PDB file as gemmi writes it, atoms N, CA and C in Angstrom:
CRYST1    1.000    1.000    1.000  90.00  90.00  90.00 P 1                      
ATOM      1  N   MET A   1      36.603 -20.964  18.727  1.00  0.00           N  
ATOM      2  CA  MET A   1      35.719 -20.147  17.933  1.00  0.00           C  
ATOM      3  C   MET A   1      35.840 -18.697  18.401  1.00  0.00           C  
ATOM      4  N   MET A   2      36.040 -17.798  17.457  1.00  0.00           N  
ATOM      5  CA  MET A   2      36.188 -16.376  17.777  1.00  0.00           C  
ATOM      6  C   MET A   2      34.821 -15.781  18.114  1.00  0.00           C  
ATOM      7  N   PRO A   3      34.781 -14.887  19.118  1.00  0.00           N  
ATOM      8  CA  PRO A   3      33.521 -14.200  19.416  1.00  0.00           C  
ATOM      9  C   PRO A   3      33.170 -13.247  18.273  1.00  0.00           C  
ATOM     10  N   SER A   4      31.908 -12.885  18.203  1.00  0.00           N  
ATOM     11  CA  SER A   4      31.467 -11.974  17.142  1.00  0.00           C  
ATOM     12  C   SER A   4      31.983 -10.565  17.435  1.00  0.00           C  
ATOM     13  N   PRO A   5      32.159  -9.754  16.382  1.00  0.00           N  
ATOM     14  CA  PRO A   5      32.600  -8.370  16.599  1.00  0.00           C  
ATOM     15  C   PRO A   5      31.680  -7.599  17.540  1.00  0.00           C  
ATOM     16  N   SER A   6      30.370  -7.807  17.433  1.00  0.00           N  
ATOM     17  CA  SER A   6      29.447  -7.054  18.287  1.00  0.00           C  
ATOM     18  C   SER A   6      29.563  -7.483  19.748  1.00  0.00           C  
ATOM     19  N   SER A   7      29.828  -8.774  20.019  1.00  0.00           N  
ATOM     20  CA  SER A   7      29.982  -9.208  21.409  1.00  0.00           C  
ATOM     21  C   SER A   7      31.281  -8.673  21.996  1.00  0.00           C  
ATOM     22  N   VAL A   8      32.325  -8.566  21.190  1.00  0.00           N  
ATOM     23  CA  VAL A   8      33.590  -7.985  21.662  1.00  0.00           C  
ATOM     24  C   VAL A   8      33.380  -6.502  21.971  1.00  0.00           C  
ATOM     25  N   ALA A   9      32.699  -5.786  21.098  1.00  0.00           N  
ATOM     26  CA  ALA A   9      32.427  -4.363  21.321  1.00  0.00           C  
ATOM     27  C   ALA A   9      31.623  -4.166  22.599  1.00  0.00           C  
ATOM     28  N   ALA A  10      30.614  -5.026  22.836  1.00  0.00           N  
ATOM     29  CA  ALA A  10      29.794  -4.916  24.043  1.00  0.00           C  
ATOM     30  C   ALA A  10      30.626  -5.186  25.292  1.00  0.00           C  
ATOM     31  N   MET A  11      31.511  -6.186  25.246  1.00  0.00           N  
ATOM     32  CA  MET A  11      32.360  -6.514  26.384  1.00  0.00           C  
ATOM     33  C   MET A  11      33.315  -5.365  26.700  1.00  0.00           C  
ATOM     34  N   ILE A  12      33.912  -4.788  25.675  1.00  0.00           N  
ATOM     35  CA  ILE A  12      34.842  -3.678  25.898  1.00  0.00           C  
ATOM     36  C   ILE A  12      34.095  -2.471  26.460  1.00  0.00           C  
ATOM     37  N   ALA A  13      32.923  -2.180  25.927  1.00  0.00           N  
ATOM     38  CA  ALA A  13      32.144  -1.042  26.433  1.00  0.00           C  
ATOM     39  C   ALA A  13      31.754  -1.260  27.896  1.00  0.00           C  
ATOM     40  N   ALA A  14      31.405  -2.491  28.253  1.00  0.00           N  
ATOM     41  CA  ALA A  14      30.981  -2.786  29.625  1.00  0.00           C  
ATOM     42  C   ALA A  14      32.143  -2.733  30.620  1.00  0.00           C  
ATOM     43  N   ARG A  15      33.324  -3.134  30.178  1.00  0.00           N  
ATOM     44  CA  ARG A  15      34.477  -3.211  31.078  1.00  0.00           C  
ATOM     45  C   ARG A  15      35.483  -2.086  30.859  1.00  0.00           C  
ATOM     46  N   SER A  16      35.112  -1.118  30.069  1.00  0.00           N  
ATOM     47  CA  SER A  16      36.007  -0.039  29.662  1.00  0.00           C  
ATOM     48  C   SER A  16      36.602   0.717  30.839  1.00  0.00           C  
ATOM     49  N   ASP A  17      37.858   1.119  30.656  1.00  0.00           N  
ATOM     50  CA  ASP A  17      38.540   1.975  31.623  1.00  0.00           C  
ATOM     51  C   ASP A  17      38.279   3.439  31.308  1.00  0.00           C  
ATOM     52  N   GLY A  18      37.441   3.696  30.341  1.00  0.00           N  
ATOM     53  CA  GLY A  18      37.159   5.052  29.902  1.00  0.00           C  
ATOM     54  C   GLY A  18      37.407   5.165  28.418  1.00  0.00           C  
ATOM     55  N   LEU A  19      37.414   6.379  27.954  1.00  0.00           N  
ATOM     56  CA  LEU A  19      37.608   6.623  26.529  1.00  0.00           C  
ATOM     57  C   LEU A  19      39.077   6.829  26.213  1.00  0.00           C  
ATOM     58  N   VAL A  20      39.465   6.419  25.019  1.00  0.00           N  
ATOM     59  CA  VAL A  20      40.773   6.739  24.462  1.00  0.00           C  
ATOM     60  C   VAL A  20      40.512   7.389  23.111  1.00  0.00           C  
ATOM     61  N   VAL A  21      41.538   8.032  22.592  1.00  0.00           N  
ATOM     62  CA  VAL A  21      41.460   8.595  21.249  1.00  0.00           C  
ATOM     63  C   VAL A  21      42.496   7.874  20.407  1.00  0.00           C  
ATOM     64  N   LEU A  22      42.056   7.307  19.306  1.00  0.00           N  
ATOM     65  CA  LEU A  22      42.975   6.725  18.339  1.00  0.00           C  
ATOM     66  C   LEU A  22      43.099   7.743  17.219  1.00  0.00           C  
ATOM     67  N   ARG A  23      44.327   8.100  16.877  1.00  0.00           N  
ATOM     68  CA  ARG A  23      44.562   9.157  15.878  1.00  0.00           C  
ATOM     69  C   ARG A  23      45.474   8.647  14.763  1.00  0.00           C  
ATOM     70  N   ARG A  24      45.198   9.111  13.547  1.00  0.00           N  
ATOM     71  CA  ARG A  24      46.081   8.836  12.418  1.00  0.00           C  
ATOM     72  C   ARG A  24      46.311  10.146  11.686  1.00  0.00           C  
ATOM     73  N   GLN A  25      47.586  10.462  11.474  1.00  0.00           N  
ATOM     74  CA  GLN A  25      47.904  11.677  10.718  1.00  0.00           C  
ATOM     75  C   GLN A  25      47.627  11.407   9.247  1.00  0.00           C  
ATOM     76  N   THR A  26      46.766  12.243   8.649  1.00  0.00           N  
ATOM     77  CA  THR A  26      46.359  12.041   7.265  1.00  0.00           C  
ATOM     78  C   THR A  26      46.996  13.041   6.307  1.00  0.00           C  
ATOM     79  N   GLN A  27      47.600  14.075   6.861  1.00  0.00           N  
ATOM     80  CA  GLN A  27      48.265  15.084   6.044  1.00  0.00           C  
ATOM     81  C   GLN A  27      49.396  15.669   6.868  1.00  0.00           C  
ATOM     82  N   VAL A  28      50.536  15.939   6.194  1.00  0.00           N  
ATOM     83  CA  VAL A  28      51.713  16.429   6.905  1.00  0.00           C  
ATOM     84  C   VAL A  28      51.692  17.944   7.083  1.00  0.00           C  
ATOM     85  N   SER A  29      51.417  18.667   6.021  1.00  0.00           N  
ATOM     86  CA  SER A  29      51.501  20.122   6.114  1.00  0.00           C  
ATOM     87  C   SER A  29      50.289  20.764   5.449  1.00  0.00           C  
ATOM     88  N   PRO A  30      49.444  21.432   6.213  1.00  0.00           N  
ATOM     89  CA  PRO A  30      49.415  21.489   7.676  1.00  0.00           C  
ATOM     90  C   PRO A  30      48.987  20.124   8.222  1.00  0.00           C  
ATOM     91  N   PRO A  31      49.426  19.793   9.460  1.00  0.00           N  
ATOM     92  CA  PRO A  31      49.091  18.476   9.999  1.00  0.00           C  
ATOM     93  C   PRO A  31      47.588  18.331  10.241  1.00  0.00           C  
ATOM     94  N   LEU A  32      47.023  17.262   9.688  1.00  0.00           N  
ATOM     95  CA  LEU A  32      45.615  16.924   9.898  1.00  0.00           C  
ATOM     96  C   LEU A  32      45.540  15.497  10.420  1.00  0.00           C  
ATOM     97  N   PHE A  33      44.562  15.246  11.296  1.00  0.00           N  
ATOM     98  CA  PHE A  33      44.408  13.931  11.900  1.00  0.00           C  
ATOM     99  C   PHE A  33      42.977  13.439  11.759  1.00  0.00           C  
ATOM    100  N   THR A  34      42.826  12.125  11.628  1.00  0.00           N  
ATOM    101  CA  THR A  34      41.537  11.462  11.774  1.00  0.00           C  
ATOM    102  C   THR A  34      41.518  10.928  13.190  1.00  0.00           C  
ATOM    103  N   ASP A  35      40.498  11.298  13.970  1.00  0.00           N  
ATOM    104  CA  ASP A  35      40.393  10.892  15.365  1.00  0.00           C  
ATOM    105  C   ASP A  35      39.185   9.996  15.571  1.00  0.00           C  
ATOM    106  N   ALA A  36      39.326   9.015  16.472  1.00  0.00           N  
ATOM    107  CA  ALA A  36      38.207   8.181  16.912  1.00  0.00           C  
ATOM    108  C   ALA A  36      38.208   8.175  18.432  1.00  0.00           C  
ATOM    109  N   VAL A  37      37.128   8.661  19.023  1.00  0.00           N  
ATOM    110  CA  VAL A  37      36.960   8.641  20.477  1.00  0.00           C  
ATOM    111  C   VAL A  37      36.145   7.387  20.791  1.00  0.00           C  
ATOM    112  N   ILE A  38      36.792   6.410  21.456  1.00  0.00           N  
ATOM    113  CA  ILE A  38      36.170   5.104  21.659  1.00  0.00           C  
ATOM    114  C   ILE A  38      36.473   4.547  23.051  1.00  0.00           C  
ATOM    115  N   PRO A  39      35.615   3.634  23.547  1.00  0.00           N  
ATOM    116  CA  PRO A  39      35.930   2.965  24.809  1.00  0.00           C  
ATOM    117  C   PRO A  39      37.058   1.964  24.584  1.00  0.00           C  
ATOM    118  N   ALA A  40      37.848   1.715  25.633  1.00  0.00           N  
ATOM    119  CA  ALA A  40      38.962   0.773  25.521  1.00  0.00           C  
ATOM    120  C   ALA A  40      39.316   0.208  26.885  1.00  0.00           C  
ATOM    121  N   LEU A  41      39.987  -0.924  26.856  1.00  0.00           N  
ATOM    122  CA  LEU A  41      40.602  -1.485  28.048  1.00  0.00           C  
ATOM    123  C   LEU A  41      42.079  -1.095  27.978  1.00  0.00           C  
ATOM    124  N   VAL A  42      42.594  -0.473  29.031  1.00  0.00           N  
ATOM    125  CA  VAL A  42      43.983  -0.001  29.043  1.00  0.00           C  
ATOM    126  C   VAL A  42      44.690  -0.625  30.233  1.00  0.00           C  
ATOM    127  N   ARG A  43      45.848  -1.232  29.983  1.00  0.00           N  
ATOM    128  CA  ARG A  43      46.642  -1.842  31.044  1.00  0.00           C  
ATOM    129  C   ARG A  43      48.103  -1.448  30.891  1.00  0.00           C  
ATOM    130  N   SER A  44      48.772  -1.275  32.020  1.00  0.00           N  
ATOM    131  CA  SER A  44      50.202  -0.994  32.011  1.00  0.00           C  
ATOM    132  C   SER A  44      50.949  -2.273  31.678  1.00  0.00           C  
ATOM    133  N   LEU A  45      52.011  -2.154  30.900  1.00  0.00           N  
ATOM    134  CA  LEU A  45      52.858  -3.304  30.605  1.00  0.00           C  
ATOM    135  C   LEU A  45      54.130  -3.281  31.437  1.00  0.00           C  
ATOM    136  N   SER A  46      54.221  -2.365  32.399  1.00  0.00           N  
ATOM    137  CA  SER A  46      55.359  -2.306  33.304  1.00  0.00           C  
ATOM    138  C   SER A  46      55.251  -3.475  34.274  1.00  0.00           C  
ATOM    139  N   ALA A  47      56.326  -4.239  34.391  1.00  0.00           N  
ATOM    140  CA  ALA A  47      56.287  -5.427  35.243  1.00  0.00           C  
ATOM    141  C   ALA A  47      56.320  -5.081  36.725  1.00  0.00           C  
ATOM    142  N   THR A  48      57.020  -4.022  37.105  1.00  0.00           N  
ATOM    143  CA  THR A  48      57.229  -3.762  38.524  1.00  0.00           C  
ATOM    144  C   THR A  48      56.613  -2.473  39.018  1.00  0.00           C  
ATOM    145  N   GLY A  49      56.385  -1.512  38.137  1.00  0.00           N  
ATOM    146  CA  GLY A  49      55.865  -0.217  38.564  1.00  0.00           C  
ATOM    147  C   GLY A  49      56.891   0.590  39.344  1.00  0.00           C  
ATOM    148  N   SER A  50      58.163   0.242  39.202  1.00  0.00           N  
ATOM    149  CA  SER A  50      59.211   0.911  39.969  1.00  0.00           C  
ATOM    150  C   SER A  50      59.525   2.291  39.405  1.00  0.00           C  
ATOM    151  N   VAL A  51      60.288   3.072  40.178  1.00  0.00           N  
ATOM    152  CA  VAL A  51      60.708   4.403  39.738  1.00  0.00           C  
ATOM    153  C   VAL A  51      61.534   4.299  38.466  1.00  0.00           C  
ATOM    154  N   ALA A  52      62.367   3.274  38.368  1.00  0.00           N  
ATOM    155  CA  ALA A  52      63.183   3.093  37.158  1.00  0.00           C  
ATOM    156  C   ALA A  52      62.286   2.935  35.934  1.00  0.00           C  
ATOM    157  N   ASP A  53      61.186   2.173  36.085  1.00  0.00           N  
ATOM    158  CA  ASP A  53      60.253   2.013  34.973  1.00  0.00           C  
ATOM    159  C   ASP A  53      59.622   3.352  34.603  1.00  0.00           C  
ATOM    160  N   ALA A  54      59.285   4.151  35.600  1.00  0.00           N  
ATOM    161  CA  ALA A  54      58.639   5.442  35.358  1.00  0.00           C  
ATOM    162  C   ALA A  54      59.550   6.395  34.608  1.00  0.00           C  
ATOM    163  N   GLN A  55      60.858   6.234  34.760  1.00  0.00           N  
ATOM    164  CA  GLN A  55      61.806   7.117  34.086  1.00  0.00           C  
ATOM    165  C   GLN A  55      62.046   6.691  32.645  1.00  0.00           C  
ATOM    166  N   GLN A  56      61.594   5.512  32.280  1.00  0.00           N  
ATOM    167  CA  GLN A  56      61.740   5.018  30.922  1.00  0.00           C  
ATOM    168  C   GLN A  56      60.445   5.252  30.155  1.00  0.00           C  
ATOM    169  N   GLN A  57      60.332   4.624  29.009  1.00  0.00           N  
ATOM    170  CA  GLN A  57      59.132   4.755  28.190  1.00  0.00           C  
ATOM    171  C   GLN A  57      57.904   4.206  28.917  1.00  0.00           C  
ATOM    172  N   VAL A  58      56.775   4.892  28.773  1.00  0.00           N  
ATOM    173  CA  VAL A  58      55.495   4.389  29.252  1.00  0.00           C  
ATOM    174  C   VAL A  58      55.018   3.395  28.201  1.00  0.00           C  
ATOM    175  N   ARG A  59      54.635   2.216  28.627  1.00  0.00           N  
ATOM    176  CA  ARG A  59      54.151   1.207  27.683  1.00  0.00           C  
ATOM    177  C   ARG A  59      52.808   0.690  28.177  1.00  0.00           C  
ATOM    178  N   ARG A  60      51.825   0.676  27.274  1.00  0.00           N  
ATOM    179  CA  ARG A  60      50.473   0.261  27.625  1.00  0.00           C  
ATOM    180  C   ARG A  60      49.939  -0.756  26.611  1.00  0.00           C  
ATOM    181  N   SER A  61      49.092  -1.634  27.106  1.00  0.00           N  
ATOM    182  CA  SER A  61      48.302  -2.508  26.265  1.00  0.00           C  
ATOM    183  C   SER A  61      46.922  -1.868  26.181  1.00  0.00           C  
ATOM    184  N   VAL A  62      46.425  -1.680  24.964  1.00  0.00           N  
ATOM    185  CA  VAL A  62      45.130  -1.029  24.754  1.00  0.00           C  
ATOM    186  C   VAL A  62      44.292  -1.946  23.862  1.00  0.00           C  
ATOM    187  N   VAL A  63      43.128  -2.371  24.372  1.00  0.00           N  
ATOM    188  CA  VAL A  63      42.249  -3.263  23.617  1.00  0.00           C  
ATOM    189  C   VAL A  63      41.066  -2.449  23.117  1.00  0.00           C  
ATOM    190  N   VAL A  64      40.866  -2.465  21.802  1.00  0.00           N  
ATOM    191  CA  VAL A  64      39.754  -1.733  21.183  1.00  0.00           C  
ATOM    192  C   VAL A  64      39.002  -2.667  20.234  1.00  0.00           C  
ATOM    193  N   ALA A  65      37.734  -2.390  20.027  1.00  0.00           N  
ATOM    194  CA  ALA A  65      36.891  -3.211  19.144  1.00  0.00           C  
ATOM    195  C   ALA A  65      36.830  -2.604  17.745  1.00  0.00           C  
ATOM    196  N   SER A  66      36.890  -3.474  16.748  1.00  0.00           N  
ATOM    197  CA  SER A  66      36.769  -3.021  15.354  1.00  0.00           C  
ATOM    198  C   SER A  66      35.451  -2.302  15.111  1.00  0.00           C  
ATOM    199  N   ASP A  67      34.359  -2.787  15.741  1.00  0.00           N  
ATOM    200  CA  ASP A  67      33.052  -2.152  15.571  1.00  0.00           C  
ATOM    201  C   ASP A  67      33.076  -0.697  16.049  1.00  0.00           C  
ATOM    202  N   HIS A  68      33.740  -0.432  17.172  1.00  0.00           N  
ATOM    203  CA  HIS A  68      33.826   0.939  17.684  1.00  0.00           C  
ATOM    204  C   HIS A  68      34.623   1.822  16.730  1.00  0.00           C  
ATOM    205  N   LEU A  69      35.718   1.283  16.205  1.00  0.00           N  
ATOM    206  CA  LEU A  69      36.531   2.068  15.264  1.00  0.00           C  
ATOM    207  C   LEU A  69      35.751   2.363  13.987  1.00  0.00           C  
ATOM    208  N   ALA A  70      35.070   1.360  13.460  1.00  0.00           N  
ATOM    209  CA  ALA A  70      34.291   1.555  12.232  1.00  0.00           C  
ATOM    210  C   ALA A  70      33.169   2.566  12.449  1.00  0.00           C  
ATOM    211  N   ALA A  71      32.485   2.472  13.591  1.00  0.00           N  
ATOM    212  CA  ALA A  71      31.393   3.402  13.894  1.00  0.00           C  
ATOM    213  C   ALA A  71      31.896   4.836  14.022  1.00  0.00           C  
ATOM    214  N   ALA A  72      33.149   4.991  14.470  1.00  0.00           N  
ATOM    215  CA  ALA A  72      33.740   6.326  14.617  1.00  0.00           C  
ATOM    216  C   ALA A  72      34.371   6.818  13.314  1.00  0.00           C  
ATOM    217  N   GLY A  73      34.360   5.982  12.272  1.00  0.00           N  
ATOM    218  CA  GLY A  73      34.905   6.386  10.975  1.00  0.00           C  
ATOM    219  C   GLY A  73      36.414   6.304  10.881  1.00  0.00           C  
ATOM    220  N   PHE A  74      37.045   5.518  11.772  1.00  0.00           N  
ATOM    221  CA  PHE A  74      38.508   5.398  11.729  1.00  0.00           C  
ATOM    222  C   PHE A  74      38.895   4.396  10.650  1.00  0.00           C  
ATOM    223  N   PRO A  75      39.884   4.751   9.793  1.00  0.00           N  
ATOM    224  CA  PRO A  75      40.281   3.830   8.719  1.00  0.00           C  
ATOM    225  C   PRO A  75      41.019   2.615   9.272  1.00  0.00           C  
ATOM    226  N   LEU A  76      40.485   1.431   9.013  1.00  0.00           N  
ATOM    227  CA  LEU A  76      41.107   0.183   9.469  1.00  0.00           C  
ATOM    228  C   LEU A  76      42.057  -0.337   8.408  1.00  0.00           C  
ATOM    229  N   PRO A  77      43.069  -1.071   8.789  1.00  0.00           N  
ATOM    230  CA  PRO A  77      43.398  -1.528  10.128  1.00  0.00           C  
ATOM    231  C   PRO A  77      44.204  -0.479  10.888  1.00  0.00           C  
ATOM    232  N   VAL A  78      44.323  -0.676  12.200  1.00  0.00           N  
ATOM    233  CA  VAL A  78      45.229   0.136  13.008  1.00  0.00           C  
ATOM    234  C   VAL A  78      46.641  -0.218  12.562  1.00  0.00           C  
ATOM    235  N   THR A  79      47.512   0.774  12.449  1.00  0.00           N  
ATOM    236  CA  THR A  79      48.864   0.522  11.951  1.00  0.00           C  
ATOM    237  C   THR A  79      49.924   1.033  12.927  1.00  0.00           C  
ATOM    238  N   ILE A  80      51.133   0.555  12.724  1.00  0.00           N  
ATOM    239  CA  ILE A  80      52.276   1.064  13.487  1.00  0.00           C  
ATOM    240  C   ILE A  80      52.352   2.568  13.246  1.00  0.00           C  
ATOM    241  N   ASN A  81      52.657   3.315  14.287  1.00  0.00           N  
ATOM    242  CA  ASN A  81      52.772   4.775  14.301  1.00  0.00           C  
ATOM    243  C   ASN A  81      51.441   5.507  14.385  1.00  0.00           C  
ATOM    244  N   ASP A  82      50.298   4.792  14.407  1.00  0.00           N  
ATOM    245  CA  ASP A  82      49.059   5.474  14.792  1.00  0.00           C  
ATOM    246  C   ASP A  82      49.259   5.933  16.229  1.00  0.00           C  
ATOM    247  N   ILE A  83      48.437   6.835  16.687  1.00  0.00           N  
ATOM    248  CA  ILE A  83      48.603   7.435  18.010  1.00  0.00           C  
ATOM    249  C   ILE A  83      47.425   7.044  18.893  1.00  0.00           C  
ATOM    250  N   VAL A  84      47.716   6.683  20.149  1.00  0.00           N  
ATOM    251  CA  VAL A  84      46.691   6.419  21.151  1.00  0.00           C  
ATOM    252  C   VAL A  84      46.847   7.464  22.240  1.00  0.00           C  
ATOM    253  N   VAL A  85      45.753   8.130  22.600  1.00  0.00           N  
ATOM    254  CA  VAL A  85      45.774   9.095  23.699  1.00  0.00           C  
ATOM    255  C   VAL A  85      44.938   8.510  24.833  1.00  0.00           C  
ATOM    256  N   THR A  86      45.586   8.250  25.973  1.00  0.00           N  
ATOM    257  CA  THR A  86      44.870   7.772  27.145  1.00  0.00           C  
ATOM    258  C   THR A  86      44.548   8.957  28.043  1.00  0.00           C  
ATOM    259  N   ASP A  87      43.490   8.855  28.807  1.00  0.00           N  
ATOM    260  CA  ASP A  87      43.022   9.929  29.699  1.00  0.00           C  
ATOM    261  C   ASP A  87      42.827  11.256  28.972  1.00  0.00           C  
ATOM    262  N   PRO A  88      42.170  11.241  27.793  1.00  0.00           N  
ATOM    263  CA  PRO A  88      41.962  12.485  27.057  1.00  0.00           C  
ATOM    264  C   PRO A  88      40.852  13.325  27.687  1.00  0.00           C  
ATOM    265  N   VAL A  89      40.855  14.606  27.362  1.00  0.00           N  
ATOM    266  CA  VAL A  89      39.720  15.465  27.701  1.00  0.00           C  
ATOM    267  C   VAL A  89      38.820  15.477  26.464  1.00  0.00           C  
ATOM    268  N   ILE A  90      37.543  15.164  26.691  1.00  0.00           N  
ATOM    269  CA  ILE A  90      36.567  15.131  25.604  1.00  0.00           C  
ATOM    270  C   ILE A  90      35.543  16.234  25.867  1.00  0.00           C  
ATOM    271  N   ALA A  91      35.341  17.112  24.895  1.00  0.00           N  
ATOM    272  CA  ALA A  91      34.354  18.192  25.014  1.00  0.00           C  
ATOM    273  C   ALA A  91      33.422  18.103  23.817  1.00  0.00           C  
ATOM    274  N   ALA A  92      32.128  18.037  24.080  1.00  0.00           N  
ATOM    275  CA  ALA A  92      31.113  17.931  23.031  1.00  0.00           C  
ATOM    276  C   ALA A  92      31.405  16.763  22.092  1.00  0.00           C  
ATOM    277  N   GLY A  93      31.895  15.648  22.658  1.00  0.00           N  
ATOM    278  CA  GLY A  93      32.155  14.445  21.884  1.00  0.00           C  
ATOM    279  C   GLY A  93      33.436  14.447  21.088  1.00  0.00           C  
ATOM    280  N   ALA A  94      34.233  15.515  21.191  1.00  0.00           N  
ATOM    281  CA  ALA A  94      35.466  15.622  20.414  1.00  0.00           C  
ATOM    282  C   ALA A  94      36.680  15.717  21.341  1.00  0.00           C  
ATOM    283  N   TYR A  95      37.803  15.226  20.865  1.00  0.00           N  
ATOM    284  CA  TYR A  95      39.064  15.266  21.593  1.00  0.00           C  
ATOM    285  C   TYR A  95      39.592  16.691  21.672  1.00  0.00           C  
ATOM    286  N   VAL A  96      39.999  17.115  22.864  1.00  0.00           N  
ATOM    287  CA  VAL A  96      40.645  18.412  23.050  1.00  0.00           C  
ATOM    288  C   VAL A  96      42.142  18.193  22.864  1.00  0.00           C  
ATOM    289  N   ALA A  97      42.679  18.663  21.739  1.00  0.00           N  
ATOM    290  CA  ALA A  97      44.083  18.428  21.393  1.00  0.00           C  
ATOM    291  C   ALA A  97      45.008  18.893  22.506  1.00  0.00           C  
ATOM    292  N   GLY A  98      46.057  18.098  22.727  1.00  0.00           N  
ATOM    293  CA  GLY A  98      47.060  18.456  23.725  1.00  0.00           C  
ATOM    294  C   GLY A  98      46.774  17.914  25.114  1.00  0.00           C  
ATOM    295  N   THR A  99      45.665  17.196  25.296  1.00  0.00           N  
ATOM    296  CA  THR A  99      45.336  16.645  26.612  1.00  0.00           C  
ATOM    297  C   THR A  99      45.636  15.148  26.633  1.00  0.00           C  
ATOM    298  N   GLY A 100      45.747  14.583  27.821  1.00  0.00           N  
ATOM    299  CA  GLY A 100      45.971  13.151  27.975  1.00  0.00           C  
ATOM    300  C   GLY A 100      47.419  12.753  27.770  1.00  0.00           C  
ATOM    301  N   THR A 101      47.641  11.448  27.755  1.00  0.00           N  
ATOM    302  CA  THR A 101      48.977  10.882  27.543  1.00  0.00           C  
ATOM    303  C   THR A 101      49.041  10.321  26.138  1.00  0.00           C  
ATOM    304  N   THR A 102      49.962  10.833  25.334  1.00  0.00           N  
ATOM    305  CA  THR A 102      50.087  10.430  23.940  1.00  0.00           C  
ATOM    306  C   THR A 102      51.087   9.290  23.816  1.00  0.00           C  
ATOM    307  N   LEU A 103      50.640   8.209  23.199  1.00  0.00           N  
ATOM    308  CA  LEU A 103      51.469   7.025  22.981  1.00  0.00           C  
ATOM    309  C   LEU A 103      51.444   6.664  21.505  1.00  0.00           C  
ATOM    310  N   ARG A 104      52.536   6.088  21.019  1.00  0.00           N  
ATOM    311  CA  ARG A 104      52.620   5.669  19.616  1.00  0.00           C  
ATOM    312  C   ARG A 104      52.471   4.152  19.539  1.00  0.00           C  
ATOM    313  N   VAL A 105      51.621   3.672  18.613  1.00  0.00           N  
ATOM    314  CA  VAL A 105      51.410   2.239  18.441  1.00  0.00           C  
ATOM    315  C   VAL A 105      52.682   1.613  17.884  1.00  0.00           C  
ATOM    316  N   ILE A 106      53.193   0.596  18.589  1.00  0.00           N  
ATOM    317  CA  ILE A 106      54.380  -0.118  18.105  1.00  0.00           C  
ATOM    318  C   ILE A 106      54.039  -1.535  17.654  1.00  0.00           C  
ATOM    319  N   ASP A 107      52.861  -2.039  18.069  1.00  0.00           N  
ATOM    320  CA  ASP A 107      52.386  -3.357  17.638  1.00  0.00           C  
ATOM    321  C   ASP A 107      50.866  -3.309  17.584  1.00  0.00           C  
ATOM    322  N   PRO A 108      50.271  -3.258  16.373  1.00  0.00           N  
ATOM    323  CA  PRO A 108      48.827  -3.112  16.270  1.00  0.00           C  
ATOM    324  C   PRO A 108      48.025  -4.361  16.649  1.00  0.00           C  
ATOM    325  N   GLY A 109      48.584  -5.535  16.567  1.00  0.00           N  
ATOM    326  CA  GLY A 109      47.962  -6.749  17.072  1.00  0.00           C  
ATOM    327  C   GLY A 109      46.518  -7.004  16.691  1.00  0.00           C  
ATOM    328  N   ALA A 110      46.206  -7.092  15.399  1.00  0.00           N  
ATOM    329  CA  ALA A 110      44.840  -7.394  14.960  1.00  0.00           C  
ATOM    330  C   ALA A 110      44.405  -8.749  15.492  1.00  0.00           C  
ATOM    331  N   ARG A 111      43.140  -8.848  15.902  1.00  0.00           N  
ATOM    332  CA  ARG A 111      42.613 -10.081  16.477  1.00  0.00           C  
ATOM    333  C   ARG A 111      41.418 -10.589  15.674  1.00  0.00           C  
ATOM    334  N   GLY A 112      41.689 -11.250  14.577  1.00  0.00           N  
ATOM    335  CA  GLY A 112      40.665 -11.950  13.808  1.00  0.00           C  
ATOM    336  C   GLY A 112      39.474 -11.132  13.373  1.00  0.00           C  
ATOM    337  N   GLY A 113      39.651  -9.852  13.097  1.00  0.00           N  
ATOM    338  CA  GLY A 113      38.567  -9.023  12.604  1.00  0.00           C  
ATOM    339  C   GLY A 113      37.629  -8.486  13.673  1.00  0.00           C  
ATOM    340  N   VAL A 114      37.855  -8.838  14.951  1.00  0.00           N  
ATOM    341  CA  VAL A 114      36.948  -8.363  15.998  1.00  0.00           C  
ATOM    342  C   VAL A 114      37.517  -7.184  16.786  1.00  0.00           C  
ATOM    343  N   GLY A 115      38.821  -6.991  16.700  1.00  0.00           N  
ATOM    344  CA  GLY A 115      39.419  -5.894  17.448  1.00  0.00           C  
ATOM    345  C   GLY A 115      40.917  -5.865  17.320  1.00  0.00           C  
ATOM    346  N   PHE A 116      41.524  -5.038  18.150  1.00  0.00           N  
ATOM    347  CA  PHE A 116      42.967  -4.867  18.137  1.00  0.00           C  
ATOM    348  C   PHE A 116      43.482  -4.846  19.561  1.00  0.00           C  
ATOM    349  N   TRP A 117      44.567  -5.557  19.808  1.00  0.00           N  
ATOM    350  CA  TRP A 117      45.239  -5.557  21.095  1.00  0.00           C  
ATOM    351  C   TRP A 117      46.532  -4.795  20.852  1.00  0.00           C  
ATOM    352  N   LEU A 118      46.476  -3.482  21.053  1.00  0.00           N  
ATOM    353  CA  LEU A 118      47.578  -2.607  20.698  1.00  0.00           C  
ATOM    354  C   LEU A 118      48.628  -2.577  21.799  1.00  0.00           C  
ATOM    355  N   VAL A 119      49.877  -2.481  21.399  1.00  0.00           N  
ATOM    356  CA  VAL A 119      50.945  -2.140  22.322  1.00  0.00           C  
ATOM    357  C   VAL A 119      51.419  -0.766  21.886  1.00  0.00           C  
ATOM    358  N   ALA A 120      51.378   0.180  22.824  1.00  0.00           N  
ATOM    359  CA  ALA A 120      51.733   1.562  22.503  1.00  0.00           C  
ATOM    360  C   ALA A 120      52.685   2.070  23.569  1.00  0.00           C  
ATOM    361  N   GLU A 121      53.606   2.956  23.165  1.00  0.00           N  
ATOM    362  CA  GLU A 121      54.540   3.505  24.136  1.00  0.00           C  
ATOM    363  C   GLU A 121      54.799   4.975  23.855  1.00  0.00           C  
ATOM    364  N   GLY A 122      55.282   5.660  24.875  1.00  0.00           N  
ATOM    365  CA  GLY A 122      55.606   7.075  24.758  1.00  0.00           C  
ATOM    366  C   GLY A 122      56.386   7.513  25.974  1.00  0.00           C  
ATOM    367  N   ALA A 123      56.790   8.780  25.963  1.00  0.00           N  
ATOM    368  CA  ALA A 123      57.601   9.295  27.063  1.00  0.00           C  
ATOM    369  C   ALA A 123      56.752   9.598  28.279  1.00  0.00           C  
TER     370      ALA A 123                                                      
END                                                                             
């Protein structure tokens, strides 16, 4: 039995590694983005943490709740090429562009309407 969306959101908020920003480009020229500043669980997908891994793509698993995304006004579902920013600077509740580590979603991993287990990577 799947947990309820609200229980998943509460669990993620309680165990959160901090805030992430989920971004979707909504217009190309000039570039405009829809941003959601939300709590998330973030884990490295590097098996060894070696120097060789550090020289390659950064790959992270990011778990977010659908309730948090909906409350932030982010258009669901999360899709390939959406952007995840880990360790962002947040000022007055808004993302400060150009801060944090920017990763691109390569596998959105929807989980039964309660959340997303994203795989994202970047340089």
